[in-house]
C-alpha angles and dihedrals in degrees: 000000000000120000114262112259095205115092099202100088146045107222121188117192124204101226090199099053101017092232118160115219133221125277125248121266099236114046113223149134132228090038123166115231135190136169121231128173092342094310128112114226117200113192134183122334136147124285093195094269110044140009113260131229092189121124129196137186126214117205110195091199089066099026086227135130117212133187117249132190107305121238122264090241137035114246144161135178090037130136124243135198141148125257124181091355093304130106109246 
């Protein structure tokens, strides 16, 4: 499957069932992403006008993105990882 050319969504595809998953709530590029406890976290990014401080969590069991507490500072092009069971 070719890589999607639009930069407004994160799409995960289950290779076993070929199900397409839902899109993020805040459309942006240069977003930081990490996985923790089976959930995907998308943080920051750039919407084409300003850097973002928004953060979202994707829960595969419900196939839903939800907004979580925003970051204290706007940022894009950053790295993300987990440490001691917390996104960093």
